[in-house]
N, C-alpha and C positions, 0 to 999 in steps of 0.2 A: 544810570543814564542810558548808554547805548547797549546794543547786543542782546536785548531782551526778546529773543525770538523762540523761546522754549515751546510756545504754543504750536509750532510746526512739527513738534516731535511727540505729542502727548498720547497718541492712541496706540493700541496694541500692535506688536510685530507679527509677521507671518513666518512660520517655520519653513525651512528648506530641508528636505530629507537628505541625509548624508551618510549612507552606509559605510562601514569601515572597509578599507582596500582589501584586506586579507579575506573578506567574506564576499568579495565582488561576484565571482563566478557562481559560487554556490547559492548565495542569497538573491542575486539579481538575475543573472542570465537563466538559471535553471528553475528558480521559484517564482520570482516576481512577475515573469512574463505571463503566467497563466493565473496568477492570484489577483493582481490588480492591473488588468490590461489597459485601463484608460486613465491611469494617474501618472503624470510626469515625475520622473525621479532624477536626482542630480547627485553624483558622487564627486565631491570636490577634492581634487588632488593637485591640479595645476592647470596650465593654460590650454594645452592641446585637447581637442574634444572628439568624442565619438557621439554622433547624433543618429538615433534610430527613430524613424517614424513609420509605423506599420498601418496600412489602411485595410479595412475590412473589404474583402473581395478583390484585393490587389496584391501583387507579389512584390517582394523586394527585388530591385533590378541591379543595384550595384553598390559596392562599397569602395570609396576612394580614400586614399591615405596620403597625408602630407605631414610635414613636421609641425604644423599648427592645428589642422582640423581634419578629423576623419568623419565622413558623412555617409550614412547609409540612406539611400533615397529610393522612392518608388514613384510610379506614375502619380501625378497629382489627381485628386479625386475629381471625377467628372459628373457625379451626381450625389444626392443626399445619402445614397446607400454606400458610398465610398468615403467613410469618415475615419479619422485617425483613432486607433484603438490602443496605441502604445507609443510613448515617446521616451527615449532615454539618452542621457548624455554621460559620457565617461571622459574625465579630464586626466591627461597623462602627466607624469612628473616632468619637470623642466630643469632639474639640477644639472643634467649633462645631456649632450646630444646623443651619445650612444644609448643612454637609458631611454630617451624619448623614442628613438627609432625602434628599440626592442619592444617598448610598450605598444607602439603603433602596430608592429607586426603581430604581436601577441593578441592585442585587442581586436584587430581585424579578423583574425582567425577565430577567436573566441566568440566575437559578436555574430559572425556568420553561423557558427555552430549553435549559438544560443538562440538566434532568430529562427533557425530551422526547428529547434526544439520547441520554441514558443509557438510557431505556426502549427505544429502538430497538436499542441495543447489548446490553441486559441479558440477553436469553434465551441468546445464544451464550456470554456470559461465565459465566452460572450453569451452563450445561451443561458448559462447559469446567472449571469449578471442581469440579463433582461427578465429572466424568470422571477428574480427577486424584486424587480422594479417594473411592473407592467405599465405600459404606456409612457415610459420615460422618453423624453425627446432625444433624438439622435445627437451625438456630440457634434459641435460645430466644426466646420471645415477650418483648416489652418488659415489664419489671416495673412495674406501676402504682405510683403514689406517692400517699400520703395526706398531707394538710397537717397533720402532727402538731405539736402545741404542747407543748414541754417546759418544765418548771419547774426553775429552778436550786435545787439542794439542798446546795451546798457552802459554802465560806467563802472568805476572802481571806488572802493572806500565805503564808509558808512556802516561798517559792521565789525565783527570780532574775528581777527586773524590770530591763530594760536601757535603756529609753527613755522619755522623758516630754516633753510639750509642752502649753502652754495654747492654747486657742482665742483668736485675737487680738482678737475683738470681743464674743464671747458670754460674759458673766460666768458663772463657775461650771463651765465646761466644761474638763476636763482629759483628755488622752489619755495612755495608758500602754501599754507594750509589754513582753512577757515572752518568756522563752526557749523555752517549750513550749506556750503557750496562745494566742499571737497578740495581738490588740489589745483594749484595754478603753477605756471612756469613762465619765467621771463628768459629770453635769450639775448636781450640787449641791455643787460646790466640794470634792470629794474625800470626802464623807460616804459615798457608795456608788458602786460601779462596776458596769458590765455589759460582757459580751463583745460585740464588734462585728466578727465575722469573716466576714460574708456576702461571699463571692467572693474572700477573701484567698488568696494562693498558698501560704503556708507559715505554720506556727504559731510560728516563731522570728522575732521582731521585734527589731531591734537599733538602729534609728534611726527617729525620727519627725520630719518637717518639715512645718510649716504654711505655706501661701502667705499672706503678709501682705496682699496686695492682693485676694485672692479667699479670704476667711477660712474658707469651708467646704471648701476644697481641701486635702487632707492626703496626704502621702506616707509610706509605711511600707516601710522597707528590710528585707525578709525574706530568709531563707536561700535562697529559691528565686527571688528577683527583686524588683524594685521595684514596689510596688503603689500605686495612686492612687485616691482617693475624691474626688468632687466634691459629696458631700452629708454632710459632717462625719463620715465614717467608717461610715455606715450600709450602704454598698455599696462594694465594691472591685473593681478590675480590675488584673491584672498588665500592666505596660507591655511592649511588644514588645521582644524581643531582650535583655531584662535578666537572663535566667535564668543560673544558675550555670554551665551548659555553653555559654552564648552569650557575651554581653559581660561577664558576672559583675558586674552592677551590683546588688550584694546587700548585705545586712547580715549580718555573721557574728560569732560570739562571739569576743571578744578582738581583733577586727580592725576594728570599727566603733564609733565613739563619737557623732559627729554627721556622718555621711558624706553627707548631702543638704542642699542649701540652695537656696532659691528667691529670685530677684531680687525685692526688695521693691517694685519699680516695674513689673515686667513678669512676669506670671504664666507666660508661655510660656518664659521662660529659667530653666532648672533646671541645677544643678551636682550631680554625684554622684561621690563617691570610691569606688573599688573596693578590696576586700581584696587584689586582685591587683596593686595598685600604680599603676593608671591613674586619671586624673580625666576624667570625661566631661561634655559639655555638650549640652543639648537646647535648641532654640529653638522647639519646637512642643509644649511641655507634656509632654514625655516620650515622644512617639511615635517619634522618631528621635534618634539620639545620634552624636556625633563625639568622638574623643579630643581633649581639651584639653591634657592633660599626661601624659607618661610619662617615666620617668627614662632619660637617655641614659647607657648603661653605658660607652661609649667604650673606648679602649684596644684592644690587640691581643687577638684571641680565641685562647685557648690551643688547641693541637692535641691536648691531652690531655682526656679526659672527666672532668667534675667529679662527684664522689660525696661527698655530705654525710652523715655519720653523726651522728645525734642532733638534738634539738630539732625533730623532725618529728611524733612522737607520743609516747606514754607508754612504749614498749617500751625495755628495757635492753639491747638488742642490735640489730644491723642488718648486712646483708650483701648481696652479689650473687653470682650463680653463672652458669656457662655450660658447656654440653658442649664438648668439644674433640676433635679428631681428630689422632692422631699423624701428623706430616708424612710424606708419601711420599718415598722416596729417602733418608731419613736412617736410618742403622743405629742400632739401640738401643744397641749398644756404643759408638757415638760420642757419645752424649748424656751430658752431665755434670750437667744440672739443669733446672729450670723457673723462669721469672721473669717480670718485667713492668717496664715503664717507669713511673716514679712521681715525683710531686712533692708534698711535704707542705706543711702550712700552719703549721708551728712549734708545734703543740699537743702536749700530753702526754696520752695516753689510757691506759686501763687495760689492755686486752688487744686484740690483733689477730692473727689467724691466717690462713694460707692452707691450705686443705684440698684434698687431691687424692684422687680416687676412681678405681679401676681397673675394667676390664671384668669382673673376677671379684668385684667388690663390696667389696674392702678399701678402707678410708678411712685416710688419713694426715694428720697435723696437723703444721704447721711449728712452728719455734720462735716465740716471741712476737715479733711485728714492730712493737710499739708505737713503738719508737724511730725508725722510718723517717719518721714524721710530723714529726719535728724538722727534717729536711732539706728546705729550701725550694727547692732546686735540682732540676732534672730529673736523674734518675739511674736506672740499671738495678738492680733488686733481683734477684739470682740466688740461688736456693736449691738447694743440692746435696743429695745423698742423706742425708748425716749431719745435715742440718738438719730432717729429718722423723722422726717416730715414729708408730707405729700409734695412731690416734685413740683416746683413752681411752673415749669414748662408744661407739665401735665394739666395743671390748673388752667393755663392759658388755652390749651388746645381742647380740653374737655371740661369746661367749667361746671356743667350740670352734673356730670359723673363725679367730679371732685367733691361736690357738696355732700354727696351721700356715701363717699368712700370712707372706710375706717381711717382714723387719724394716724395710726401706725400700722406697720405690716402685720398681716396674719400669717405666721410662719408657715403653716401647712399649705398655703396657697402660693408661696414664692416659687417661681419657675425660671427665673433668669436674673443674672447680676451683670452690672457694668461697672468697671473701674475706669474713671476718666480723670485726666489732668489737663489744666489749661494754664496759660501764662505766656511768657516771652520765649516760647519753645523753639522758634527758628534759630535763636542765638544762644540758648542755654540748653543743657540737658540734665535730667534727673534719672537715676537708675534705681529701680526697686526690684528686689528679688522676692518672688512669690512662691509659696509652697502650697499646702493644702487649703482649699476653701471648705468651710464646714458650718454646720449648725451647732451651736452650743446648747447643751441640755443638762438637766439634772439626772436624767436616766437614759441609757442607751439600750438598744435591743440585745446587745451581747452581755448585759448584766452590769456594766459599769455604772457607777452612780457618782453624783457630784452635788454641789450646792449652787445656789444662785450666785454666790460670790466666786466659787471655784468650780465651774461646770466642766463636764466632759465634752470632748469634741467628737462629732460624727462627720467624717469627711464625705463630700459630695463631688469634689474635683481636685486633682493634683496638678497645679500649674507647672510643677517642676518635673513632670513625667516625660517631657520632650515632645509631647503631642502639640501640634500647632494650635495657637489660640486665634480666635476671630478678632481681628484688630481693625482700627480705623484711625485716620488722622496722622499726626506726627509721632510715629511710634515704630520701634524695632524690637522684636523679640529674639531671644537667643543671645549667645555670647557676643561680646563686642567684636565688630568687624576689624580686621587688621588694617593698619594704616596703609595708604597707597605707596607704591614704589614710584616716586615722582621722576627720578632721574637715574640713569645708569651711565657709567663712564669707564672706558678702557684706557689704561696708560699707554701712550704711543711709544714710550721708552722701554717698557717691560709689559708685554701684553698678558702676562700672568697676573698682573695687578688690576683688579676690578674694584670699583667703588660704586655705592648706590646711596641715594638720599631717600629715606623712608619717612612715612608720616607718623611713626610711633616709636622708632628706635634710633632716630638720628642717622648718622653716617655709618654704614657698614662697609667693611673692606675684606676682600679675598686676595690672597697671594698665590693661589693655586688654580687660577682660571675658573673660580666659582665652585670648587669642590667643597671648601669650608669657608665660613664667614666669621668675622669678629666685629662686635659692636664697639664703637669708639665712644669716648666720653664727651658727647656733644649734646646740645638741646635735642629733645625727642622728635621734634618735627623739622625735618630738613627738606628744603625745596630743591636744591641742586648741588652737584659736586662736580669738579673738573680737575683733571690732572695737569700739572705743569708739563708742557711739552718737552722741556729740557731735563727734567729730573724725575726718575722713577719712584721717588719717595715723597715728593711734594704735591700737595693737593689743596684746593680751595673749596670751601663749602659755604652755602647760605642757608639760613634758618628762618625764613619769612621775617617776622618782626623781631626775632632774636639775633639779627645781624649776620655778619659774614666773618669767616675765620680762615686761617691757613695752618696747615700742619706740614712740617718738614721731615717727619719721622714716621710716615705711614699711619698717621692718626693716633699715635701714642700721646702726643701733646698738641695743644692748639693755641694759637695766638689770635686774639680778637682784633679785627681790622676796622671795626665800624663805630668807634667811639665818636668820631666827628660827623657821622651821618645823622640825618633826622631821626628822632627817637621813634616815630610812628611808621617809619619806612618798612614795608613788607617786601623783602628781596626775593625775586623769583628765579633769576638766571644770572650766570656768570659766563663771560667769554674771555679767553686768554689769547693774546696775539701769538700766533704760531711761530713767528720769527723773533719777537722780543717778548719773552714771557713775563717781564716786569710790567708790561702794559696790560691793564685789565679794564673791563667794562662790566658794570653791574646794572641791572634794571629792576625796578620794583614799583610799588604803588603806595600812595597815601589816599585811601578812598579810591575814587576814580582817577585821580591825578597821577599821571605817569612820571616816574623819576628815573633819570639815567646819569650815572657818575662814571668818570674815567679816573684811572690811576696810572701814573708812569713810574711808580716806585714800589710795585708789588703790594699795594694796598695800604701803604703808610699814610698817604694823603689822597683825598678825592676831590674832583672838580665836577660840578653839575653841568650837564648839557641836555636840558630837558625841553628845549623848544625846537621847532622845525619850521621849514618854509612849506606852506600848503600848496598843493597842485590843484588849482581851482578849475582846470580843464579836465584833467583825468578823474578828479573827484569833485563834482560840482556842489556837494552838500555843505551847508553852513558857510556860504561865501562871505558873509559879513563878520565872521569870527576872526579875531586877531588883528593886530596892528601891523602895517607894512608887510602883510602876508605871513607874519609869524603866528604860530599857534602852539599851544602846549601839547606835549606828548600825552596820550591817554592810554592807561592800562597796558603797558608793554608785556609781551609774553615770552619771546625768545630774542636773543641777540647773538649774531654770528659774524665771525671774521671770514673774509674770502681767503682761503688757503693759498691761492695764487698771488693775491695782491692784498696784504693785510691793511692797506689804507682804506679798502672798501669794507664797510660794515653794514649789515642790514638788521633792522629790528622789526619784528612782527608786533602788532599792537591792535587795540581797539580803534576803529575808525580810520586811522591814518598810519599804516606802516611806512617806514622811512629808510633812506639810504644815506650813508656818509661816505664821502670820497677822501676824507682827511683823517681817518682813524678814529672817528667818533666825535670830533670837535664840533662840526656843524652837520645839520641834517636837513634833508629835503624829502617831502612825501613822495613815495614811489609805489603807486598802487593802481595806475591806469590799467583798465581792462580786467582787473581782478574783481569781477562782479560778485558781490555778496549781498546785494539788495534783495529784500523779500518784497517783491512787487505784489500788490493786492488788487490793482485795477489798471486798465489801459483804455483810453478813449481817444478818438480821432475827430478833428474838426478843422476843415479847410486847410489841409496841408500840415497841421500841427498835431503832435502827439502829446497826450497828458497821461501821467501815471501817478499813482499813490504807492507809498511804500511804508512798511513797518520801520520805525526809528527815524526815517529820513525825510518824511514830509511829502509834499506834492511837487512834481517837477514837470517841465515842458521841454519838448524838442521841436525846433523849427526846421530841422534838416533830416527828418526821418530816422532819428536815433543816432546820428553821428556825434552830436554834442547835446548837452542838456543844461538847462537852467533851473535852479531851485526857486520855486515860487514862495513857499513858506515851509518851515520857519528859516529865515536866513541866518539866524544865530540861535543859540540855546535860549529858549523862553520857557520859564517854569510852567506857565499855564497853557502852553501850546505844544511843546516838544514831546513827541511820542509817536504812536502808530497812526498813520493815515490809512483809511480802509477803502473807501470808494470815492469816485469822482464823477461828476456830471458836468458836461459842457453843453450849454444850450444858448440858442439865439432868442433874444427877447426884445428885438428892435433897437438895441443899443449899438454903439460903434464897435464894441468888442463883446465877445460872448460872456455870459455869466458862468463862472466856475464855482462849483460847490463840492466840498469834500468833507468826509466825516473823520473825526479825530478822537483818539483816546490818548490823552497825555500820560506820560510815565508816572507823574505824581498824581495818580487818580484819586487819592484820598481827599485831596484839597481841590483837584481840578478834574471833575468827571467828564464823561463823553460830551463832545460839542461838535459844532459845524462851523466851517470856514467858508465865507462867501466873498467872491471878488467880482466886481462889475466892470473891470477894465482889463480883462485878460491876464490878471495876476500881478499887475503893477502894484496895486494896493489890495488889502484884504481885511475882512472884519470877522473875528471869531464870535460865535454866539452860542449860548446854551438856553435861550429863552424857551420855556416850555418843556425842556428835556429834564430827565431826572437829575436832581441835585446831589445824587450819590451814585455809586456804581452798583447795579444789581448783581447778586451772587447766586441766589437759588436757581437751579435748573439752567445753568449756563454751559457753554461748550468748553471754555478754557478757564473755568473758575471765577470768571467775572464777565459782566456784560460788555460787549463791544459793539460799536455801530458798524457792523460789517455789511449792511444791506442799504442800498439807495436806489430808488427808481423815480423816473420823471414821467408825469402824465403826458403822453404823446399829444394830447389835444390842448394842453395848457402848460407851457413851460414853467409857469410860476408855481405849479402844484407839484410837490415832491413828497415821496414817502420814504421814511427811514426806518430801518429795523435794528433794534438793540436786543440781544438775547437776555433772558432772565425773567423769572417770575417775581411777583410781589413778595416782600419780606413777611413771613408769618408773624402775626402779633404786632405789626407796625403798620397802621393805616396810612401813614404818611409816605411809606416806601412802596409805591405802586408798581415797581418793576419796570421791565423794558417792554418789548413788543413792537407794535407799529405806530409810528408818529407821522402826522401830516403837517405840511407847511403850505400855506396859500400865498405866501409872499416871497417866493424864490429862495427860501431857506433861512430867513432871518428869525422867524419864530415858529414854534412847533406846538402841536396839540396831540396828546396821546389819544388814540382812538378809544372810545368808550367800551367797545366790544373788541375782544382779542381772540385769536385762534386758541385752541385748547392746549397747544404747546408753544412756548415762546423760545424754545431752544433752536437756534438756527445757525447756518454758516453763511451762504450767499443767496439764499432762496427768497427773493422778493421781485415780483414783476407785475406790471400793469398791462392789461389787455389793450392793444391799440384799437381794437374794434369796439370797445365799450370801456370807457374810463372808470366806470363804477365796478368793473370786474377786476379784482386784484387777487393774485395768487401768492401764497406763502409756503415755503418749504421748510419743514421742521424735522428735528432729529430726536431719536430716542422715544421715550414714552409719549404716545399720541402723535408720533412723528408721521410724516407723509406729506401730502399736498393739501392745503386748506384754501378755500375759495370764498370770497365775498362777491355778491352781485349788486350790492347796494352801498358801495363806497366804504365798507367796513362796519356798517350797522349790525350785521349778522355774519357769522362764519359757518362754513360746513366743511368737514373733512371729506375730501372727494377721492383721495387715493391713499390706500393703506397697505398695498402689496409690499412696499418697501418703506420702512419707518426711519430711514436715514437719507434724507433728501438734501444734497449738498448745494444744488444749484437749479435755477429755473430760467427758462427763456420762452418768451411768447413772440411768435412771428407776426408779420403784418396782417396775415389772414386769421389770426386768433389761434393758430395751432400752438399748443403748449408742450414743451419738453421738460422733463424732470430727470435730473441726474442723481442716481443712487448707486446701488451695486451694479446696475446696468442703466441704460438710457431708455426712458419710457416716453410715449407720445399720446396726446389726446387731441382729437380734431373736433370734439363737441364740448369744448369748454370744461373738460374734466369729468364729464358724465361717464365716459368709458376710456380705457387705456390699452395701449399695445406696447409690448416690449420690442424695441427696435435694435437692440444689440445683443450679442451672445458672446461676450468676451470670456466669461467664466474664469477670470484670473484672480479672484479673491481680493481685488483692489476696489477703490472707490472711484466712480466717475465724477470728476469735479469740474474741470474746465469744459466749457460748452459754448459753441459759436455756430450760428446759422448764416449762410450767405443770403443777404437780403434780396439779391437779384436772382437767386436760384435756391429756393427753400429745400430742395432735395439734397443740397450739399451741406453737410453738417460735419463739424469737427468736435471731437471730445478728447479729453486727456484723463488718464487713469493714474492714481497715486496711492501710496501707502502713507500712514500717518506717523512715521518715525524717520530716522535719518537714512534708512536703507535706500540704495540706488536702484529702486524698482519703480516702474511706471511705463508710460507710453503715450503717444499721440496717435489718434486714429481719424480716418476720414471716410465718409460715404458720399457718393454722388447720386444714389438712387433711394434716398430716404431711409437707409438702414438695411436694405436687402443684402448688400455686400459692403464689406469694410476693407480698407487697406491701412496698414500701419505706416505712419510717416515720421516716426521718432527719429530715424536717421542719425545724424551726428550731433544732435543737440546734447550739450555736455551734462545737463541735468534733466533726467528723463521723465520727471513727474511735475510738469507745470500745473499750477492750480487755476490759472486764468488763461483763457483763449479769447482773442478778439480778432474779427476779420475787418480789415480796412478795405472796403469795396472800392474806394477811390483809387487806391494804389494796387489793388489786387494782391494783397499780402495778408498772411495769417501771422499774428503775433502771439507768442507764448511767453507767459510770465509766471512767476512764483519766486523761486530763488533764481535770480537772473532774468534777463530779458532778451528775447530772440525773435527773429522774423524770417519768413520764407515766402517766396512767390507762390501763389496758389491760383 
């Protein structure tokens, strides 16, 4: 149902250079200054910073030192000849004030010395750099920053919240973490929340841990590493080496529940479980880490390479391939087949085929090999000529060549093989172990001989050699990944006792602060574990669908407590009342349905409490759902007691987190202000604001974002609920404006992309898919399937609209004509696919109609044949008019016909696309996505930059002179990478949307 926002995270991350501290002065100050004088470096150690910016032909003027920031400054550049040639930040440890001060003094001295050395070396380095790159443009001047103050204009709820915690001493303070928006905090007992993302590494937060003995210290396990705050979440620092590509001390969706725990008597001792299966321990507050536990796989390592098909991602196929060379010295006439060494896992799969390709391009498919997985002994699979046929897909794509191709492979021409499996792979897995791939022959070059019945094998590839195989689809090569460490818990009665819930060994226990570990006799997949606050030997654990148990003897024996619970209940978390340990709360799911049970007798009996009272003001989504304001709990993730007042309990969940004031008996939604909405469009019309959002529909505000009303859907509707992408609000002579939005229902297999039209300002609405594809396109799409992410209105005729859906036609299926551009002549009620389409239909937001000529339409495409495409005849013909950047995310055409294209930078054309000029020089490695032009002053332009994962990187920029100069106005916006910018000329406000919704006077 909800929370399906993975598309915001799908593209590649960008690396941050992080040299090791003990090589700082040698490798950075003395070497890097003259080797890479124009590349920013960042050494991540803690919060205090040293920032050096050196300008060519300028001298360093001062170095200032404080407990937070050390800044080396120079005169600002006064001309294009004074450009920055080196920028470096050093971050000092924060574990103690004396250490910070010592670092500050040492850093200042070392930096001054290093800068002096660098200045001595710089001229030669710069000369060398320019000698290698003649004619290279001068590096851009630093973009100045304004201290912009943004106002929140969104709402709470409607998304997936994964983590929750109470402040241990400050009454009313609750922390909350979400999958796409980072960290929130409430200081009024859950009545309202605000985002607290200053310095956070990533906007996906999946575990929160608070230090009991230093109550303002908070840890947030994000997808990009473990972050720490020492001032109650107001500022964050990513801890060294915890990133996903380093130690992977991260919080990750489906792999983290309570993966961080702090020793309640020692703030420096922190335990952190990894999604990669290891448990780490720090004794210095997270600055350094050592492995405390990792599973000992044991046993003899197979000489065969392990290949797992399925349960890796959502694809329904998977395979690997390799080029091969026919062995020298083996006559083609002596070869009787091709094969491989194999060991199955006993599973039954749907389809498995070996494909062979020849030097002349023919492709052959083997018989179905699914039964080989049933054989769990090592054996040779030999396929002879009559085991192959010409691949049916090759016949479809190359029918003429297939007619003249040999009926079976000619062994001497084979130059590639593919082994592919298909079936219900997202839900099941099959493991095959592969050894040598070989040709089977009656005679080998080394003199070995065989017969047609018992041939000799001539190896051409060893899949068990450890060298990586080229793979695709739903597949993992190599040994099985260790199960995640979902939860870590420290006993408050004896802090030497640590327990962890793992994904492959069940509950493990240490009695010596993590030095050694013992596996207990529990189900292998444990979701959570919690110590009884009154007993150092009693603990509770849950095992997803295998129930909940209690041990009173340190895990030696266990008692099942879930016999009366629903059999399909998957339990995720347990909370124990810190004052009355016999009072327990467990949460879990049956499908998307949330389940919450209370026990007042240590788990002997359970009472359900799985409904809550909705807050229709703080969370305006689905207002018609539930009777008398009651609504069911959806997919809870954490449940926590307030240690100061155990009558207060908070549960994080999908869509509607909730608070109880009576120990968990009754619940009320408590999520106001915790903005997690993925806003995809913003429009203004006569004092009203209209937005579309992923998961949440189309909403309207009549008071400039102070409150919101959902227009559709007002409750879950199978054919309509899903992602709303774009909205158009136009006057057409009626009493109210026509509102049109594009929608991709969650259940797209039976309900493909459609359009919703309202003629009365949203009071009533009509969904339609007339003329739109009756299926969801998949070839050449941005996020794996076609979405209606583009919508444009003809400025000269409000009934004419254009809609863009990404995706090419399906090969071999004439009925599936793909996406592209569709036109409506009746206000959106019916659509016609343009007969001619741009050469690429893969797009994001790029569709615009020229106000000076309605027949001139622009399309921004991504990837192969990407760039800007133009038609001047209403779509009858198309021409690719901009190719300098093949990833165009957004387009805007102003009232005078000037077109802006957003890609790696911002580009402008004033002659309808004939020529282009680059108008930005951000050079930040990010994508320019948000784009807005002031209609009253076309030289004033706003853009936003973004990365395509959860990293907290991005910015908002403004120019008032058409791009000659820019200023950064990111300011205090809590999510720094909005994907949508809209300027409300009537109110003089810039709105920024993406994850969350914000506005500022401009």
